[in-house]
N, C-alpha and C positions, 0 to 999 in steps of 0.2 A: 504494500500500500504506500510506502514512503520511499520508493526507489530514487526519487528526485533528490532526497536529502543525502544520499550516499555520495553524490558528487558535488553538491552545492556547499555543504557545511563540513568543515574539518576541524579537528582539535588544533588550537592555536590561532584560528581565524579571529581577526578583529571584527567586531560587529558594532552596529549602531541601532538603537531602538527607534522605531517609527510609529508603531501602532500603540497608542496610549489607552485604547479601550480596555485592555486586559488589566491594567493597573496604573494608577496615577504615579506610583512610586517608580515605575519604569517609564520615565518621561521621554518625550521626543528629544532626540539627539544625545541621549545617554549612551556612553561608549562602554564597551566591555570586550572580554576575550573568552572564547569557548575553551573550557578546560577539559571537558569530557562529553561524549555522546553515547548514549545507550539506545539502540534501536530494537523495537519489538514489532510484531505484526500490526499492533494497533496504536503504537505511540512512539515518539522520540523524546527522550529525556536529555535535556542539555544542562550541564553544569557550567555556570558562567561566572566569571569574576567581573562585576560591574564597578564602574568608577564613581561610586558614591557610597557613603556609609549609611547603612540601615541597621535597625535593631531587630532583635527577634520579636519583640512586642509589635513593632510596626508591621511586620510581615505575617503576623498571626492569622489574619483573615484574607490573605491574598491568594491569588491563583498560582503562586509559586512558593517554593520552600526556602526559608532562610537556612543557610548552612553555618557560616561563620564570617567574622570580619577578618580581613587580612591587612597587610601594610598599605595596600593600594585601594581598598574599598571593601565590598561585600561579595561573598561567594553565595550564589543562589542555585537552586535546581528548578528548572522550568520544563514542564511536560507539554508537548504538543500532541494532541490525540487525533486519530483518523476521523474523518467526517462520517457520520452515521445519521440517516434521516430520523432515527428515533431519539436522538440526543435532546436533552432538555435545553430550553433556550439559554439558560445561564452557562451551560457547558459548551455551547457552540463557539464561544469566544476562544476556547482552548484549542480549537482546530486551526487557529491562525498563528503563524510564526510572527511574533511582534518585532522582529529585527531583521536587518539585512547585513550582508558582508560590507564592511566599511572601506574596503580597498578601492572601490570605485563608487563614488557618490556624486550627485550633481552639485554644482557650485551653490545652488539655492539651498540644498539640504545641508551643505557644509557651513553655512553661515553661523557664526558664533563658535565654531570648533577650531582647534589647532592641532596640527600633526607635526612630528619631527621632520618628516619628509613628504613633500607634495609634488605630484606630477600632474600637470595640466595639459590635456590634449584638446587642441582646437582644430577640428577638420575645416578645410576650406569652405565647405558647404554651410558652415555656421558662422563664418566671420562677421557677417552683417548683424548678427544677433548679439555680439559681444560689445556691450556698452562699457563706458569707463567704470561705472560702479560694479558691474559684474566682474570685470577683469581685476579690479582692486580687491574685491572679495576673494577671488580665486588665489591671487598671489600672496595675500596676507594670512592665509591658512597655514603657511609654512613657518615653523619655528627655527629650523636649521637649514634644510636643503629644499631648493625649488628647481624644478626642471619643467620647461615649457616645450611641448612638441607641436610645431606648426611649420608650415612651409614659409619660405621667404616672402612669397606673395601674400599669404594670409597675415603674416606679421606686419607687412607694409600697409595693408588695407586697414587693419585694426588700429595701428598707431596713427595713421592719417585721420581716421574717423575721430580720434580723441582731439585733434587739433581743429576740426571743422566746427564753426559755431552752430550750436543746436537751437532749434526753434524755442524750446523752453527757456534756454539761457537768454535769448533775445527778449522773450516775454518778461522775464524778471528785470532785465535792463530797462525796458520800456516803463515798467511799473515804478522802478526806482527814479527814473527821470521825471515821471509824472508827479511823484511825491515831492521831489525837489522843487519843481515848478510851482506846485500848490503852496509849498511852504514860503516861497518868495513873494507870493501875491498878498 
């Protein structure tokens, strides 16, 4: 039933939580590392070190099990069960894997996060979508190492687009000029 998990998730994978419906304690953009995976015919049990400190009391009524606190956060055990049409409504949330592998995430999802090493891939087909603020967000995720993969043409197009005056900047300038003129009257 879970053959997809055998090649998607591996011990040591860095993950990021995205689906907060299962627990507010496993909040959006919470990072972690998979420490163990136990697969059965009807479920997958992940042991995960998450990058936040929780107490056993906080986790008492959650859909995951508190194991222990470590030097880097909290170790939990989270079970994902196979879908069954007869599942109770409250158990259906347990069929959803609330995280994804964090090796490749969108710039939007990476907002507010930092990594030691970041690689940004910009295909030429997406060059026109890279605004100054998106590019800034991408490159400031790196704490130590940054590598950008793009063609010379893509780099040229993106850098030139940063220099071109934008309509919204013109609008702000017009508003500022208007305010100055009204103050002088």
